[in-house]
Each structure stands twice: as structure tokens, then as C-alpha cells.
N, CA, C and O atoms as a Tinker XYZ file with bonds, in Angstrom:
   232  protein
     1  N    127.442000  120.037000   86.826000    73     2
     2  CA   126.078000  119.954000   87.276000    64     1     3
     3  C    125.972000  118.783000   88.250000    63     2     4     5
     4  O    126.599000  117.741000   88.064000    81     3
     5  N    125.168000  118.977000   89.287000    73     3     6
     6  CA   124.903000  117.905000   90.235000    64     5     7
     7  C    123.530000  118.111000   90.842000    63     6     8     9
     8  O    122.974000  119.209000   90.805000    81     7
     9  N    122.998000  117.051000   91.396000    73     7    10
    10  CA   121.687000  117.076000   92.025000    64     9    11
    11  C    121.831000  116.753000   93.505000    63    10    12    13
    12  O    122.674000  115.953000   93.912000    81    11
    13  N    120.986000  117.396000   94.294000    73    11    14
    14  CA   120.915000  117.106000   95.724000    64    13    15
    15  C    119.481000  116.693000   96.018000    63    14    16    17
    16  O    118.536000  117.367000   95.608000    81    15
    17  N    119.328000  115.607000   96.712000    73    15    18
    18  CA   118.011000  115.124000   97.116000    64    17    19
    19  C    118.021000  115.016000   98.638000    63    18    20    21
    20  O    118.810000  114.259000   99.204000    81    19
    21  N    117.151000  115.768000   99.296000    73    19    22
    22  CA   117.101000  115.664000  100.750000    64    21    23
    23  C    115.665000  115.734000  101.225000    63    22    24    25
    24  O    114.785000  116.225000  100.518000    81    23
    25  N    115.442000  115.245000  102.412000    73    23    26
    26  CA   114.113000  115.131000  102.979000    64    25    27
    27  C    113.909000  116.225000  104.017000    63    26    28    29
    28  O    114.392000  116.127000  105.145000    81    27
    29  N    113.182000  117.275000  103.618000    73    27    30
    30  CA   112.864000  118.385000  104.515000    64    29    31
    31  C    111.855000  119.282000  103.825000    63    30    32    33
    32  O    111.747000  119.275000  102.599000    81    31
    33  N    111.137000  120.033000  104.585000    73    31    34
    34  CA   110.208000  121.012000  104.042000    64    33    35
    35  C    110.974000  122.285000  103.709000    63    34    36    37
    36  O    111.858000  122.697000  104.460000    81    35
    37  N    110.634000  122.907000  102.581000    73    35    38
    38  CA   111.278000  124.173000  102.228000    64    37    39
    39  C    110.930000  125.280000  103.218000    63    38    40    41
    40  O    111.589000  126.320000  103.245000    81    39
    41  N    109.902000  125.063000  104.025000    73    39    42
    42  CA   109.522000  126.043000  105.044000    64    41    43
    43  C    110.411000  125.950000  106.286000    63    42    44    45
    44  O    110.431000  126.871000  107.103000    81    43
    45  N    111.142000  124.847000  106.431000    73    43    46
    46  CA   112.006000  124.670000  107.600000    64    45    47
    47  C    113.241000  125.557000  107.496000    63    46    48    49
    48  O    113.885000  125.601000  106.448000    81    47
    49  N    113.573000  126.257000  108.562000    73    47    50
    50  CA   114.774000  127.101000  108.547000    64    49    51
    51  C    116.049000  126.331000  108.203000    63    50    52    53
    52  O    116.928000  126.863000  107.526000    81    51
    53  N    116.154000  125.081000  108.664000    73    51    54
    54  CA   117.360000  124.287000  108.351000    64    53    55
    55  C    117.485000  124.051000  106.850000    63    54    56    57
    56  O    118.586000  124.114000  106.302000    81    55
    57  N    116.365000  123.781000  106.183000    73    55    58
    58  CA   116.392000  123.568000  104.732000    64    57    59
    59  C    116.742000  124.870000  104.019000    63    58    60    61
    60  O    117.533000  124.865000  103.076000    81    59
    61  N    116.168000  125.971000  104.456000    73    59    62
    62  CA   116.468000  127.271000  103.857000    64    61    63
    63  C    117.942000  127.617000  104.031000    63    62    64    65
    64  O    118.582000  128.106000  103.100000    81    63
    65  N    118.479000  127.367000  105.215000    73    63    66
    66  CA   119.896000  127.640000  105.473000    64    65    67
    67  C    120.794000  126.760000  104.611000    63    66    68    69
    68  O    121.812000  127.224000  104.096000    81    67
    69  N    120.420000  125.495000  104.453000    73    67    70
    70  CA   121.215000  124.582000  103.627000    64    69    71
    71  C    121.233000  125.044000  102.176000    63    70    72    73
    72  O    122.286000  125.038000  101.538000    81    71
    73  N    120.081000  125.443000  101.649000    73    71    74
    74  CA   120.025000  125.914000  100.266000    64    73    75
    75  C    120.789000  127.226000  100.096000    63    74    76    77
    76  O    121.434000  127.438000   99.069000    81    75
    77  N    120.724000  128.093000  101.079000    73    75    78
    78  CA   121.482000  129.344000  101.022000    64    77    79
    79  C    122.982000  129.064000  101.022000    63    78    80    81
    80  O    123.744000  129.737000  100.327000    81    79
    81  N    123.399000  128.077000  101.795000    73    79    82
    82  CA   124.816000  127.695000  101.840000    64    81    83
    83  C    125.271000  127.141000  100.493000    63    82    84    85
    84  O    126.347000  127.491000  100.008000    81    83
    85  N    124.459000  126.282000   99.890000    73    83    86
    86  CA   124.794000  125.728000   98.568000    64    85    87
    87  C    124.871000  126.850000   97.537000    63    86    88    89
    88  O    125.751000  126.848000   96.677000    81    87
    89  N    123.950000  127.806000   97.623000    73    87    90
    90  CA   123.911000  128.922000   96.668000    64    89    91
    91  C    125.223000  129.707000   96.660000    63    90    92    93
    92  O    125.606000  130.263000   95.631000    81    91
    93  N    125.904000  129.753000   97.788000    73    91    94
    94  CA   127.180000  130.473000   97.870000    64    93    95
    95  C    128.268000  129.828000   97.016000    63    94    96    97
    96  O    129.238000  130.492000   96.648000    81    95
    97  N    128.119000  128.546000   96.698000    73    95    98
    98  CA   129.142000  127.810000   95.962000    64    97    99
    99  C    128.776000  127.544000   94.507000    63    98   100   101
   100  O    129.499000  126.829000   93.813000    81    99
   101  N    127.675000  128.103000   94.036000    73    99   102
   102  CA   127.241000  127.854000   92.667000    64   101   103
   103  C    126.744000  129.139000   92.026000    63   102   104   105
   104  O    126.332000  130.073000   92.714000    81   103
   105  N    126.786000  129.174000   90.718000    73   103   106
   106  CA   126.285000  130.354000   90.009000    64   105   107
   107  C    124.801000  130.220000   89.682000    63   106   108   109
   108  O    124.159000  131.204000   89.314000    81   107
   109  N    124.251000  129.015000   89.811000    73   107   110
   110  CA   122.846000  128.783000   89.477000    64   109   111
   111  C    122.302000  127.668000   90.360000    63   110   112   113
   112  O    122.932000  126.618000   90.490000    81   111
   113  N    121.152000  127.882000   90.961000    73   111   114
   114  CA   120.508000  126.879000   91.808000    64   113   115
   115  C    119.028000  126.849000   91.475000    63   114   116   117
   116  O    118.369000  127.888000   91.445000    81   115
   117  N    118.511000  125.660000   91.226000    73   115   118
   118  CA   117.082000  125.524000   90.939000    64   117   119
   119  C    116.520000  124.391000   91.792000    63   118   120   121
   120  O    117.082000  123.296000   91.829000    81   119
   121  N    115.420000  124.655000   92.468000    73   119   122
   122  CA   114.700000  123.618000   93.205000    64   121   123
   123  C    113.723000  122.997000   92.218000    63   122   124   125
   124  O    112.813000  123.667000   91.731000    81   123
   125  N    113.913000  121.714000   91.926000    73   123   126
   126  CA   113.087000  121.040000   90.928000    64   125   127
   127  C    111.723000  120.640000   91.465000    63   126   128   129
   128  O    110.780000  120.477000   90.690000    81   127
   129  N    111.603000  120.483000   92.748000    73   127   130
   130  CA   110.308000  120.110000   93.296000    64   129   131
   131  C    110.355000  119.939000   94.797000    63   130   132   133
   132  O    111.407000  119.729000   95.400000    81   131
   133  N    109.192000  120.035000   95.364000    73   131   134
   134  CA   109.026000  119.823000   96.793000    64   133   135
   135  C    107.680000  119.130000   96.960000    63   134   136   137
   136  O    106.644000  119.658000   96.555000    81   135
   137  N    107.705000  117.964000   97.549000    73   135   138
   138  CA   106.505000  117.156000   97.620000    64   137   139
   139  C    106.227000  116.750000   99.058000    63   138   140   141
   140  O    107.162000  116.505000   99.820000    81   139
   141  N    104.947000  116.674000   99.447000    73   139   142
   142  CA   104.628000  116.257000  100.809000    64   141   143
   143  C    105.041000  114.804000  101.036000    63   142   144   145
   144  O    104.968000  113.976000  100.127000    81   143
   145  N    105.471000  114.510000  102.249000    73   143   146
   146  CA   105.837000  113.141000  102.606000    64   145   147
   147  C    104.608000  112.259000  102.662000    63   146   148   149
   148  O    103.529000  112.701000  103.058000    81   147
   149  N    104.778000  111.017000  102.266000    73   147   150
   150  CA   103.716000  110.031000  102.412000    64   149   151
   151  C    103.676000  109.617000  103.877000    63   150   152   153
   152  O    104.634000  109.031000  104.381000    81   151
   153  N    102.600000  109.911000  104.550000    73   151   154
   154  CA   102.492000  109.615000  105.978000    64   153   155
   155  C    101.715000  108.328000  106.242000    63   154   156   157
   156  O    101.373000  108.042000  107.390000    81   155
   157  N    101.429000  107.541000  105.187000    73   155   158
   158  CA   100.714000  106.287000  105.351000    64   157   159
   159  C    101.617000  105.280000  106.056000    63   158   160   161
   160  O    102.709000  104.993000  105.566000    81   159
   161  N    101.189000  104.741000  107.186000    73   159   162
   162  CA   102.047000  103.778000  107.888000    64   161   163
   163  C    102.149000  102.471000  107.106000    63   162   164   165
   164  O    101.173000  102.011000  106.513000    81   163
   165  N    103.338000  101.884000  107.114000    73   163   166
   166  CA   103.543000  100.589000  106.476000    64   165   167
   167  C    102.918000   99.520000  107.364000    63   166   168   169
   168  O    103.067000   99.559000  108.586000    81   167
   169  N    102.219000   98.567000  106.754000    73   167   170
   170  CA   101.642000   97.458000  107.508000    64   169   171
   171  C    102.486000   96.212000  107.288000    63   170   172   173
   172  O    103.313000   96.168000  106.377000    81   171
   173  N    102.281000   95.216000  108.109000    73   171   174
   174  CA   103.102000   94.002000  108.066000    64   173   175
   175  C    103.039000   93.307000  106.713000    63   174   176   177
   176  O    104.040000   92.730000  106.289000    81   175
   177  N    101.914000   93.338000  106.023000    73   175   178
   178  CA   101.776000   92.624000  104.754000    64   177   179
   179  C    102.084000   93.459000  103.532000    63   178   180   181
   180  O    102.049000   92.932000  102.420000    81   179
   181  N    102.383000   94.733000  103.684000    73   179   182
   182  CA   102.610000   95.586000  102.517000    64   181   183
   183  C    104.050000   95.489000  102.051000    63   182   184   185
   184  O    104.960000   95.201000  102.829000    81   183
   185  N    104.232000   95.735000  100.769000    73   183   186
   186  CA   105.571000   95.675000  100.191000    64   185   187
   187  C    105.691000   96.733000   99.115000    63   186   188   189
   188  O    104.746000   96.971000   98.363000    81   187
   189  N    106.844000   97.368000   99.039000    73   187   190
   190  CA   107.079000   98.368000   98.001000    64   189   191
   191  C    108.218000   97.938000   97.088000    63   190   192   193
   192  O    108.832000   98.774000   96.424000    81   191
   193  N    108.505000   96.636000   97.051000    73   191   194
   194  CA   109.592000   96.126000   96.235000    64   193   195
   195  C    109.193000   96.126000   94.769000    63   194   196   197
   196  O    108.095000   95.692000   94.419000    81   195
   197  N    110.078000   96.609000   93.916000    73   195   198
   198  CA   109.860000   96.595000   92.473000    64   197   199
   199  C    110.598000   95.397000   91.909000    63   198   200   201
   200  O    111.779000   95.188000   92.189000    81   199
   201  N    109.887000   94.612000   91.112000    73   199   202
   202  CA   110.527000   93.462000   90.478000    64   201   203
   203  C    110.818000   93.787000   89.027000    63   202   204   205
   204  O    110.316000   94.780000   88.501000    81   203
   205  N    111.622000   92.964000   88.375000    73   203   206
   206  CA   111.970000   93.218000   86.980000    64   205   207
   207  C    110.741000   93.170000   86.087000    63   206   208   209
   208  O    110.708000   93.857000   85.066000    81   207
   209  N    109.726000   92.379000   86.439000    73   207   210
   210  CA   108.509000   92.324000   85.627000    64   209   211
   211  C    107.720000   93.625000   85.719000    63   210   212   213
   212  O    106.948000   93.939000   84.813000    81   211
   213  N    107.899000   94.389000   86.798000    73   211   214
   214  CA   107.230000   95.680000   86.947000    64   213   215
   215  C    107.821000   96.723000   86.010000    63   214   216   217
   216  O    107.132000   97.667000   85.626000    81   215
   217  N    109.076000   96.568000   85.641000    73   215   218
   218  CA   109.752000   97.581000   84.837000    64   217   219
   219  C    109.948000   97.170000   83.387000    63   218   220   221
   220  O    110.439000   97.964000   82.584000    81   219
   221  N    109.576000   95.949000   83.039000    73   219   222
   222  CA   109.739000   95.466000   81.673000    64   221   223
   223  C    108.503000   95.814000   80.870000    63   222   224   225
   224  O    107.383000   95.504000   81.274000    81   223
   225  N    108.709000   96.467000   79.719000    73   223   226
   226  CA   107.564000   96.818000   78.884000    64   225   227
   227  C    107.238000   95.657000   77.958000    63   226   228   229
   228  O    108.119000   94.877000   77.596000    81   227
   229  N    105.964000   95.544000   77.574000    73   227   230
   230  CA   105.524000   94.442000   76.713000    64   229   231
   231  C    105.725000   94.762000   75.261000    63   230   232
   232  O    105.407000   93.943000   74.399000    81   231
């Protein structure tokens, strides 16, 4: 078992062709999800860094 994560719309012919190609080499293929890209522009003061305190439970 392995996972593939790539950035493309399932409506794009290139993505469809890539999945069809992978399907030729496997007996089972499942798309776990497809999500719209976040199009919010990053600003100079914004940060998406996760610190250890963000992931530590109390």
C-alpha cells in the first residue's frame, strides 16, 4: 500500500491521465479526497509555522 499526494484538479486531463496510468499498475485505486486550493495570498506578517506548543495536549 502507498499514498500519492499531488496538487491538481481531478477535472484536469493531466490529473485524469496520471490516475489512469497509476491504475494500470495496481489492482485497487481509491481517491481519498479532492479539496479546493486556498487562494488567500500570504501577507508579510502572516505565518503558518506550527510550534511544539500548538501540538502538545494539556
